[in-house]
N, C-alpha and C positions, 0 to 999 in steps of 0.2 A: 518591507514596514511603512507606515505612513507617517508624512511629516504630523510631530507634534503638533497641536493647537494652542496658541500663544493664550496666558490669562492676561487680565487687567491689573498687572501691577500697581499702576498708579492709584486705584481704587484702594488698593488694599494696604500698601504699605505708607509708615509713617515717615516722617521729615525730624531725625533727632535734633538738628538744632532748635526746632521750635519745643522742644522739650529739655531744656538743660538742666533742672530739679530731677529728672528723671533718669540720668543718664549714670553709667556706672563704669568708674574708669580705672578702680582698682582693681591689678590682676587677680590677686587672689579671691575678689569677690565676685569677680567675672568667673572665675573655675567653679565657684560654688553655685553659680548658677546655673552654670552649664551641667555640673553633677545632679540639681536639682530636676533639670529637664529630665537627665539619664534614668534619674531614680522613679519620676513621676512619667514615665513614658509616654512624655508629653507629642505630640503630631506639630511637625514643622512644615511650613511651605518655605520652601529654598527656592528663589528667584534668581536665577541666572544673569550676573551683573546687573541686578536690579531688576530684572522682567524684561520681556514680557513673558519669557519661556521660565517655568515654574515645576516642581517637583515635590513630591509628600514624601518627608525624610523623619529620621527621630537621630536623638545624640545615643550612640551605641559606647562611647567611651569618653572618658577625659585623661589627657597625656599629662599628667603633672609634672615630670622634669623637664619635658621641651615645651608646654606651652601649648597642647594643642586640642582638637577636638576631633573626634570620628564621626560621621554621618552615616546613616546608611543610602546606599546609591538607588538610583531608578531601578524599575524595573526596563524601562525602556533604552536600549543602547542611544539612540540619537541625543535622547537627554543627556545621557552620562556622558556622551563625547559632550556635548555643550558644556556640561558642568564641569569636566575636568580641564576643558581649553579657558575656561573664564577666571576673572581675577577674582572673583570673590562673589561668594554665593549669601545672599541678602533673605535672613532666615526670620519668619515671624510665626507666632504662637498664642495662645491664650491659655496660661496655666491658673487654675483656681479663681478663673474670673478676671485676672489681670495679665494686661496685653506685654509679648516679651517679643524683642526683635532686636538683632544684631547682626553685622556683617563679618562673616568668615571667611579671610584671604587666603589666597595660594591653594586650593584643592589640587589636589594628586590622590590618584589612585593607591588603596590602600586594601593587603588582603585582611579579613575579619572572620575569622572561624568558619575559613573554607568559602566564605563568599566576598563578593566585591562591595569595599566601601569606600570613603571619599574622607582623607584626613585633611585639616584646615588648621591653620595658625589658630590659635587662642585670639578670639575678636578684643580688638583695644578698648571698648566701648560696647555697652550691652546698656537697651532701654528696658526700663521697667516701669510700665506706666499702671498706677493703683486706680484698681477700681473706684467708683464715686463715694459708695458707702464704706469705703476704708481710708477717705481722706486723713490725714492728720489735723488734730484739731488744736490749735496753739494753747497751753495750760498757763492760764493769766496767775499772775502772783498773788492775786486776792482770791485764788480758790484752787491750790496746788495740788499737783497729784506728787506724790513723793516714791522713792524707791531705793532700795536697801540690797547692793549685791554682793554676794557669797562670793568673794575670790581666792582660789589655789594659788597659793604663794610658792608653789614649786618643791618643796621641802616637805609636804604633807601638812603644814599647817594652813590654817583656814583663817581669814577675816573679813569683817565686811566695810564695805565701801558706801556711803550714803552721798548719792547724785541727784542732780536737780533734772527735771523731768520737765523740756520743753515742747514737748507736743506729744500726742496720743492718739490711736486709732485700735482699730479691731486686731490688728496685726503686729503692732509692736509700738515701741516710745521712742523718742529722741531725746538724748539727755546731753547733759555738759558733763563729760566725765574727767576724770582724775589723771594725772599723768600716768599712773600705775596701768589704768587700761589701754593706753597706748601700746603697750608692749606684745599685747593679743593681737593673734590673726583672728580675721573674719571667718566665722564658722566656730568659732571657741562656745561651748555652752557653760553657762553658769545657772547652776541649780537652786534651790531652795531661796531664791531672792525675796523679798517682800514688797508688794506692793501695795500703796494706801491711797486711794482714793477718798475723795471728802465724803461725808453722809454714809459711806460704805463701811469702811475699816478697811483692816490689813488682811491681805492671803498672801501664799507662796506662789510664786511662778518660776516658770523655767524661760531662761533668755538664751536667745543665740546672737552673738555680735556679727553684725551684719558690715560695718564698716565703722571706722574710725581715722579721722584727719583734725589737723592742726589751724587753729584758725588764730589770725594774728589779731589782738585789739587795737581799737584807734590807739589808745595811749604806749602802744609798744609792747604789752605784754602779750603773753600766749597761752589760749588754753585748747580744749579737745572736745570735740562734738563728737559722738557716736549713736549709729541706728543699733536698736536691739529688736528682733525678732521673737515674739510669745510662741513657745512651744506646746503643742496640745492644750492649749487654754480652754478650760471648762466655759460651759454654757454660760452657767450663771456669773461669771465674770465678763464675758463678752457683755451679758446683759446691762451690768454695772457700769460699764465702759461705755456703754449705748447712753445710758441716763445720764451718764456726766457729760457725756460730751453734748446731748441734747438741753439740759441745765445752762452750760455755758452759753451755748450759741441764744437760748433763749434771754439769759440775763443781758447779754450782748447786745442784741436786738433792742430790748427795754431800755437800754442806756442812750442807744442811738435816737429812740423814739421820743423820751423825754429830753434829750441833750438839744 
């Protein structure tokens, strides 16, 4: 068998430290991202110890209890030997136009459905770099977007919680969350939520909680921030969001020009 040809990893990988706003640290959210890669059968390029040798793989499974992922092995025996002797596999992919990158440590041989696979520890950090057209638009207090989330109390009863929307994109919203949202895990679905966009009216949306974290205020108080992703958002709502973002940007530019 011939020696595999090295790839140019330096031209393909990103430095996570240069993108702190796009780093995912929460273990449950990282596991959720790995599950999304599995469900979408996303092709990954796995760079052995960060390159230059690499192979194409997919996420075959997410080990919830022990915090690991299972990757498909290479068809090349020499590449597999290099991968299993490595400290980590730096994996990169693009899902729905979004760049994803993570480092999977401690690869070991793992049997999967009668085939050879590779099991790695769940990544400590994952990089999810949003595409440009889905950047988060800060929501001004003078032209606010509002949202009411339908919360299941766990005993069959449901109630609503009005939250302040901090930013919005075609993908989702960032919000100031009430403390009761902090008890929910990333991946939780909230149905029958009401999103209100200025000059457009209100509409029902489904949100999936992606992350929630505590923020300490300058005066010593605490609040919670959360990121929520839209689920199966109708095209007409996407159009309304794009129009709102365009209007906010246009108004901002006018203020800067006249100021």
